[in-house]
N, C-alpha and C positions, 0 to 999 in steps of 0.2 A: 755205852755200857760194856762191861768187860767181855761179854761173849756175844755181843750183837754186832752186826756189820755197821761201822760208822762210815763217814764219807769216803775215807780212803778205801775201805773194803768195798764200798759201792762202786767205786771207779774200777777196781780190779775185777768186779763181778762180770765185766764184759769179756774177760779173758778166762774165766773159770766156769765150771758147770754149776748153774744155780738150780738145776732140776733135782727132783727127788722121786723116790719109788712110791707108787700108788698101785692099787689093784688094776689089772687090765680092764678097760671099759668093755661093756657089752651093749651093742646098739639096741638090744631089746629091753633094756632096763626101763622100768617105770620111773616117773618123777620121785616117788617115795624111795625107791632103791638108790637113785642118784643122790638124793638128800642124805640118805644113811651113809653113803660113801664119803660125802663131804663132811658129815658130822664126825665120822671117825678121825678124819684128818684134823678138823678143828679141835677135837678133844686132845689130840696129840700135841698140838701147838699150845693149848692152854695148860696142859700138864707141864710142858717144858717151861712156860712162863712162870708157873707156880714155883718151880725149882729155882729159876733165876731170881725171883722176888725174894724167896727165902734166903738165898745166898746174899742178896743185897742187904736184907735186914740184919743178917749175921755180921756183915762187914760194918754196917753202921753201929751196931751195938758194941762191936769190938773197938771201934774208934772211941766211943763214949767211955770205954773203960780206961782210956788214957787221958782223962780230964786233968790229972795231976801233973802232966808234963810241964816243966818249967823252962827248959831250954827253948829259945825261939825257933830253932830249926825243927825240933820235935813237935812244937805246937803247930807250926805250919803244916807239917806232914799229917798230923792228926786231923786238922781242920779240913784239908783237902780230901783226906780219906773219907771223912764223914760226909762231906759235901757231895762227893761223887756217888757214894752209896745212896744218899737221900735222893739224888737226882735220878738214879736208876729206878728207884721205887716210884717216884713221881711219874716218870715216863711210862712205866709198865701199867700203873693205875689209870693214867689218863687215856691210854689207848685200849683199855680192856674191852670196851663195847665195840662190836663189829670189827674185831681184830683182824680176821681173815675175810676178805671180801672179793677176791678174784682168783681165777685159775686160767692158765694158758696151756693148751695142748698143742704141741708142735708136730710138724709133718713127720719128724723122725721119732715120734712117740715119747719125747721128753715132756715132762709136766713141771710147771712152775706156778706156785701159789703166790699171790700178791697180798700184802697186808699193810696195816698202818705203821708198822715198824719191822725191822729185820730181826729174825730169830734164827739161831743156829742150834743144832742138836748137840748131844753130849760129845760127839767126836768133831765138833766145829764144822760140820757140813751145813750148808744152807737149807733151812727148813721153810722159812718164809722170807720173801724179798720185800724190802721197804718200797713203798710206792714211788718214792723220790729217786730211787737208784736207777742208773741206766738200764739195768736188766729188766726193770718193770716197764720201760717205755713202750714196748710192743703192745702191752695191754691197752694203752690209750691211742696208739698211732696206727696199729694194723687195720687195714681195710680190705675189702674184697679185691681191690685193684692192686694195692701194695700190702700183701699179707705178712711180710716179714717172717715167713716160714710158720706162721700161726695157722693151725687147722681149725681150732675152736677156742672161742673166748667165753668164759663163764663168769657171771656176777653172782656172788653169794650174799644173801641178805640174812642177817642173824638178829636175834634178840637175846641179850645175855650171852650165854655160851651155846645156845641152841640155834641150829640152822633152820630157818623158816621157809626160805624160798630160794630157788636158783633159776637163772635165766641165761640162755646160751645164744651166741651168734656163731653160725657155721661159716667160716671163711673159705674153706677148701671143700668143695662139693664131693671130691673124690674120697674124702674121709668119712662120708655119711655112713658107709658100710660098717665102720668100726666105732663111731662115736655117736652116742645118743644126743639128741638136741631137745632141750627142755625149755618151755616158757615162751613168752611173746616179746622179749626185748626188755632189758633192764632199764634203759633210759626212759622209755615211755611209761613204764611202771613208776619210776621215781618222779617223773613230772606230774603224774596224776595224783600223787599223794597229797593229803591236806597240808596246809600251812599252819604253823604253830605260833607265829609271832617272833620266831628267831630264825635267822638264816642257818641252813644246814651246810655242812661240807659236802662236796660232790666227788670225794676221792674215789668212789666206786664207779662214777659215771662220767668222768672227764672225757671230753671228745678230742679228736686229733688236733683241730685248730686251737683249742684251748690249751692242750698239753704243750704245743709248740711255744706259746706265749709264756706259760709257767716256767719252762726250762730255758728261757733266754738267758744270756750272760748277765751277771749282776752289775757289771760296770757299764758306764755310759748311760744312755736313756732308753728305756723300753716304752714305746707308745702303743697302747692297746685301745683300739676304737671298735665301735660296733653299735648298732641300734639297740632299742629297748629289749630287755630279756635275753641278751646274748651271753650273759654270765660274766660280764666284765669284772664286777666286784669280787665275786667268789674266785675268779681266776687270779686276781691280784692278791687275795689272801692266801691262796694255795702257793702262789709264787713266793710269798714271804716264808712259808714253811719250807719250800724247796731250797731257797737261798740259805736258810739256817742249817739245813741238812748238808748242803754242799760245802760250806765253809763256816762251820760253827764258830771257830775262834774269831774270825773277823766280824761276823754279823751279830754274834751274841755279845762280844766285848764292846764294840762301838755302838751297836743297836740298830734296829729297824724301826722307823716311824711310819705309822699308817694314819693318814688324815682323811676324814670324811666331812660331809657338809653340815651335819647336825648331831645333837646329842641323841635324838631318837634313832638316827641311822646307826650311830656307834653302838647303841644298846642292841640293835637288831643284829649286827654282825659280830657282837662281842664274844660269842662262844665258838666261832669257826676255828680260830687258831688253837685255842685250848683243846678242842676236839681232835686236832691233828697233833697234839702233844707239844705245842709251842706256847709258852707262857711269857716269853721275854720281850716280844715286840711291844712297843709303846703305841697305844691307840688314843688319838685325840681328835675331837671335832674342831672345826675352825673357831668355835666359840670358847675353846679351852686352852688355846696356845699362849695364853698369858697367865703366869702362875698367880693363883688366888682368884681368878675370874672364871666363871662358868656361864657364859652368855648364851641365852636361848631366844632372846627377843629378836624379831625381824623388824627392820626399818621399812617404812614405805619405800617402794621402788625408786622414786625420784631422789630420796635422801640417801638410800644405799648406793645409788649411782655416783653421787657426789663423794661420799665418804670413801668409796673404793677406788676412785680415780687418782691418777698421779697428780692432779691439781692440788691434792692435799699436802704434797711434799713441801712446797714453798710456804703454805699456810702454817704447817706445823713448825717450820724453821723460824718463822716470825713469832709464833706463839711462845716458844721457849725463851725468846729474847724480851718478852714483855716483863715489866716489873710485877712481882707477885702481889696479889691484892692486899695483903696485910703488911707489906714492907713499909718501914718508916720513910717519911718524906723529907726528913731533915736530920743532919748530924751536927751536934754541937760538942766541941772539945775545948777545954781550958788548957792552954800550954803557956807556961812561964807568965801566968797572971793575965793573959789575954784570951778572949773567947774567939774561937774560929768556927765558922759555920759553912756547911755545904747544904745548899738548898736543893729543891727538886730538879732544877735544871742542871746543877753541878753533878748530882747523883746520876741523872740520865746520861750525861756525857761520860762519867766514869764507867757506867754499865756498858756503854758502847765500846769503850776502849778495852774492856775485859774481853768482849766477844771478838775483837780484832786479834787477840792473842790466843784465846782458847774458845772454840765454838761450842764446847760441851759444858753446860753450866755446872753439872755435878762434879766435874774435874777441875773447876776453875776457882775454887774457894781461895786458894793462896793468891792467885792472880787478882781476885776481887779485893782482897785486903791490901795488896800492893797498889791497886788503882786508887783506893780511898786515901792511902797515905800520900800518894803523889798529888792527888787533888788538894788535900789539906796543906801539903808543903807549899803549893803555889799560893796559898793564902798566907802562910806563915812567913815565907822568905821576905816579902816586902816590908812586913811589920817588924820582924826580928832579923835584920841582915846578918847578925853574928851567929845565928843558929847553925849548928852543925847537922848535916843531913843524917849521918849515921846515928848520932846520939838521939836526934828527933825520932827516927824510925824505931829505935829500941824502946824509947820511953813511951811514945803514943801506941805503937803496935802491940805492946804487952799489957796495956791497961784493960781492966775488966770491962769498963763501959764501952771501949772500942770493940773488943771481941764480941760482946753481947750485941752491939749494933750490927756487926758483920754477920752474925748468925741470923738475925732477923731480916737484914737487907738482902743477904745472899744465902737463903736456906737450901738445904738438900731438897730437891724436888722429886716428887713421885709422879710417874706418868699419869696415874688416874687423877691426881690433883690438877695437873696441867691441862689434861683434856677437859676436865670440869670447868676450867676457865672459859672454854669455848661455848659453854652454855649461856654465857652473857652475850647477847647479840652485839653489844658495842665492842667488846673485846674481839669477837670473831670477825666482825665487820672490819676492824682495824687490821687484823692479821690477813684477811682475805681480799683486801682492796686490790682491784685489778684482776682478780681471779674468779670471784663468785658474784652473781647478781643477788639483789636484796632478797628475793624470794627463796633462793637456795640458802642464804645465810640464816634466814628465819627458820627454815625447815630443819637444818642441821642443829642449830642452837636449841630448838625445842626438843629434839631427840636427845640431846646431851643433858637436858634438864630432867629426864626421866630418872626414876629411882634406881634403875639397873642399866648396865651397859648392853648394847645390842651386839649381834654377831659381827657386823662390820667395824664396830668400835675396837675389837680386839687387835686387828691389824694396826690401827692408829696407836693404840697403847704400846704395841711392840715397837713401832717406829719411834715413838717418843722415848722409849727405853734406850734406844741407840743414840738418839739426838741429845738426850740429857747426859749421856756418858755412863758407860759401864766399864769396870775393870775386868778384862777377860782373864780368867784363871788359867794357869798353865795346865796342859793336859797331863793327867796323872796315869798311874798304872791301871790296868783293867781290874775292876773289883768283882768279887763274887756277887752274883745277883741272887735274889730270893724269889720264891714263888710258893704256892700252897704245898704243904707237905714237907718242906725242908726246914729242919729245926735250926741247923747251924748256918747262919747267913753272913757271918763275917769271919775273916781269918786273923790269925795272930799277927800277920804282916799288916793288915788293915789297922788293927788296934795299936800296933807298935808305931807306925808312922802317923796315924791320926790326921791324915791330910784332908783339908776342907773340900778339895775338888773331888774326893772319892765319895761323894754323896749320891743317892739315887737320882736318876735322871728326872728333872722336873721339866716344865714346859719351856724353859729357856735353854735347855741342853742343845748344843750346836755342832756336835761331832758325830752325827749319825753316819753309819756306813751305807744305808739305803733309805730312801724316802719313797713311800707309795702314796700317791694322791688320787683319790677317787672323786668322781663327778668334777673332773678338772675343768670342764667347759664353763663352770659357774664361778670360778675364782676371779676375783678382781685383781687389778695390778697391785694394790696394796697388800693383798693376801699372798700373792706370789712373792713379793719382797719379804714378807714374814717367813714364808717357807724356805726361801733361799738361804736364810741365816741358819736354818737347822740342817741344811745339807750342803755345806760349802764344798766338801770333798766327797760327796756321796754319789752312789749310783741312784738312778731314779726310775720309778715305774709310774707312768701317767696314764690314767684311765678316763675316758670320757666319750661323749657323743655331742658334736656341735649343735645338732638339731634340738637337743634338749636344754640348751643354754638359757639361763635367765639374765646373763650379763648383757647389757644393751650395746656395748661397743667391743665386738669380738676381736677386731684387729689390735686394739689397745691391750687387751688381755693376752693375745698371742705374743705380742712384742715383749710383754712383761715376763711371760713364761720363758721365752728364749733367753732373756737376760738372767733369769733365776736359775736355770738348769745349766750346770757346768758343761762346757763344750766337750765333745767326745763322740764316740760312735753311737749312732741311733739305730735301734732295732724296732721295726714297726710291724704290728700284727693287727689284722682286721678280722673280727668275728662276724659270721654271716648267718647264723641260725638263731632264731628266737625260740628259746625253750620255756619262757614264762607264759606268754599269752596264748590262749587258744587262737586258731586261725580266725574265728568269727570276731573276737575282740580286736586283734591286731589289724585286720583289714578295715574295720570301722575307724580305728585310730589313724591309720595311714591315709584313708580317704579324707578324713577331716584335716590332716596336717599338710598334705602335699600342696594344696593351693596357697597355704599360708606361710610356708617356710621355704626359703630360697634353696638351701642345701639340706637334703634329708637322706639318711641312709636307711633303707628299708630291708631288714633281714627277712629271712623266710621262716614263717611260723611252722612248726613241725607237727602239730597235732590239732585235731578238731574235737569239739564237744557237742556240736549240734545245737548249741544254745545261742540264739542271736542276741545282739545288744538291744536293750530296751531304752527307748527315749520317751519321756513324758514332759509335759509342761504343767506347772503348778502355779496357782495364785500365790503371791508372796505371803499373804495372811494365812495360807493353808500349808506353808512349807513344812512346819514341824510334823503334822500328822502324815504328810506325804513321805517324808524321810523315815519316820517311825515305822510306817507300813512297809517301806522298802527294806529296812533293816530286818524286820521280823520275817519277811519272805526270804531274805538271803540266809538268815540263820537256819531256816527250815530247809533250804535247798543245798547248802554246803556243810561239810563236817568241820571245816577249819575256820579261818579268820575272815572278818568282814571289816573293810575300811570305808569310812565316810570322809571324803575329801571335799572341803568347802572353803570359801573365802573366809578370811580371818574375822571379818565383821559379823559373820553368821555363827561363830562358835558359841557365843553366849546362849542363843536360843536353842542350838542343836545339841548342847551338852546333855540335855535330858534323854537323848536317844542312846547314850552310852551307858547302858544298864547291864551289859553282859560282858564277861571277861574276854569274849571272842571279838568284841567290837572296839575299834579304835577311831577316834576323831582327830584328824590332823589337817594342817594347812597345806596348800599346794607345794610350798617350798620344802616342807618336812617330808613330803611323800617321796621325794627323790631317793631312788635306790631300794625302796620298800616294795613289798608285794602282799596281796591278800587273795584269798580264794574268790571273794566277791567284793566289788567296789561300787559304792554309790557316789557318783560325781555330781556335786551340787553347783549350779549356776556357772557352767563352764565359760560362758561369755564374759562374766565378771572376772574370772581368773585370767583369761587371755588379755583383757583390757588392762588389768593391774600389773601383770607380771610378764606378759608377752605370750605369743603362741607356743613357744618352746616349752614353757611350764605347763600350759594346758595339754600339750601332747604328752608330757610326763603323766599327768593325771589320768589320761585315757589308756595308759599302758601299764597300770599297776595290777590289773586283775588277771588271775590265772584261769578262772573258769567263767565268771559272770560279771557283766558290767551293766549298770543302770545309770543313765544320765537324766538328771532332773533339772530342767530349765525353768526360769521364772518368766511368767507371762504378764 
């Protein structure tokens, strides 16, 4: 924005004074007096933002007054002018809530306020520092051991434009005589707040180890590990916002892709980036990375393990070489009064010759026509020795009946159609001979006969898309992107060139500048192959915890990840504090998991509630009333959300307990990455048996306050 510090200004902010004048503190001030001081500053910032917004609206309206421009250069300037103004308006509006959230008081009495975006005053002096700027780093990184000249750190919590609460950390005890200290600590207050069913940003409470991961370089691979509740997901999302701020031209033009395990998870995290003022990152679940498909169905673990393994690669290669089910089995052509015929064996031989020349069927139509003509010529030549090859090819190759036969014998194939062939056990058995046992063939074929695709199927569809053959479009110029609040979303240059590659990024887009993968420990090798196509030249952020894995062959997945991620510098960060679970909940989960998992990372839970985990055993016939009673008690005990996590075959009977907007019923796999104030975990032994102890460990670590485990006796 014209008067706000962008990335370049943010880098220079290390060399310029980003402090500003505020009233001298009085250590005798009451909390109410300190809130009033911060309110005066917040009012000043909002007044300035109102002016900036009015200026942007004026610029936008001025641009619209030039709609009649006819010269391409003038059209382009008008469109860019309107676009930039509309973007400033959208940025200011999206960051309006909680705009000012932090304050730093330094040893030399300088004061620096931190906010969701940078704001300068009328004389272009820094009023508010963007949280992503280097000048804001001490707010997250200063500690009592390494104070970075910070005497006091203050977190400001607001509603609308009103300051409601402040909380201080005194880092320099010698400053106690001049600085009042208010509150009990912002982090603990934030952790105790009720959950709403949507992930919140943590921009005001980022901790030092989290901040280091957020600010890692964008190139190469950044690996973020940590046990449950350490904030891996929200750190990855704040990292996306940070990268966009640091190099907007690169990351907004080529794009940032954020991939999560399920549609439920993506809905849960969907408002974090917009709350940070970033609308341009592409968010996809693993079930959405094939255009036109939104898979939510989970396969049985044994079937998912087959579909996700590299064993599917030779099977899919064989599958695309099979004759399509509706292809004609005979070609009859009359040439110079004689009938010439290619039977099924001849056609099979011709098909094999095509694949010797071109392995991608959808790129081989011309080669297929040539193979048919050659096969017919071998029938024609002995009967008509005086026939001329060139004349024969022109005559037969241009006939309507020949071209119609070619279209039916060698049709353009759709990945979904080809994968559907594998629903026939005989076809799949033929393609998988030597690779799959009969039991596996029957399980995969049965899954593929379902009415909808499963999440593992999406990676197979994407692999078939490549195997069948796609024409890669040349990379075009960066296009103006659109988001809420911007009216002009295409430029005169876009309309003038009208290039097909300048379309909005769909699930097949392959030129992302950065790819963020959450719950990476669960990705199958086939899913890693799918993601590798989206980030061929990208930087990567990979987030996960091996102990929570549901993939049965971790070495295979790790090898696939190494092949998927381009070689380059690796930045590794390990998060050690569990901010989600109470100590009571996490110690119970850890005690359950340690003897069952070979490698487990146990972070330190930072808070206690005094509420122990409750474990009961219920008769299977009495499960519904037991769960209903547990839900009612949880709704009474917590102000926020309640999650019921149960095996999939129990969802039908348990759906009756979901009668309140605060209650959610999910399966064990969909619970990954989510959290509730209270969780009822149903039949944990069945979860562990079906999906492995890592998934059961996930179930036990979703509660922030209360956990009840209901076993079946």
